[in-house]
N, C-alpha and C positions, 0 to 999 in steps of 0.2 A: 540698813543692814551694817554690822559686825565684820572685818574681818582682820583678821591675827596671822600672820607668817609664821612658823614653827621654826625656822631657823634664827629670829628677828627676838624671839620667846628667851629671858634670860634663863640659867641650866643649874636648876637645884640639887646638889645631891644629898640627897636623904643619908641617917646614920647606917641604914640597912643595906646601903649602896645604889637606891635604887635612884637613876637621871629622871630627873622633874623636869619640863616645861610646862609650865603653867598658861594654858589657852586663853583663858575667861577665869576672871575671879572676880565676880562685882563688889567684893568687899575690898577690894585694892585695884583694881582700875580706875576709879575714878569717874565712872560710866553711872550715869543716871538709868541704869539698867536696874526693874525689878525683880532681880533673881537668888532666887535662894539654894542655888549650887556652882561647882566649879567646874572647870573642864580641865583636863594636862592630860600633857603625850607623857605615860614613861613607859622607862626600859628599864626591866629587870635582867642579868648578867644570869648568863646562861648556868642552868642548876643551882639559881637561887630562889628567892623570896622575898616580897614587900612583907613586911611586919603589918600586923594588926594594927589600927589605930579608929579613933572616932572623934571627929568634928563634933563640935559644938554650935556652932553660927552659922554653918553651910553645909548642903548634900556637896557629894562628888558623883561624877556621873566617869564613869571606866568603857572602853573600847581597844576591841583589843585584836591589834594584827593579826597575831600568831602566837603559838606556844600553848 
C-alpha cells in the first residue's frame, strides 16, 4: 500500500497561480511502481482557471472537491 500525507507534500505554485501538491509521481518518487500517471492535489483561486497543458512522459488524474 502506498500512503502519502497531503500536508507533507511539497507545495508548488504554477505560473497561473494554481497551488499544487503532488501525491504520486512515479517518475520522481523513486518507487518501483510501474505507473504512467501522477496524482496531484490542486487548488485554484476563486475566479481563476488553470492553464491548459500537456504532459509527454505521463498522464495526470484530476479529482474535484468543489467548484
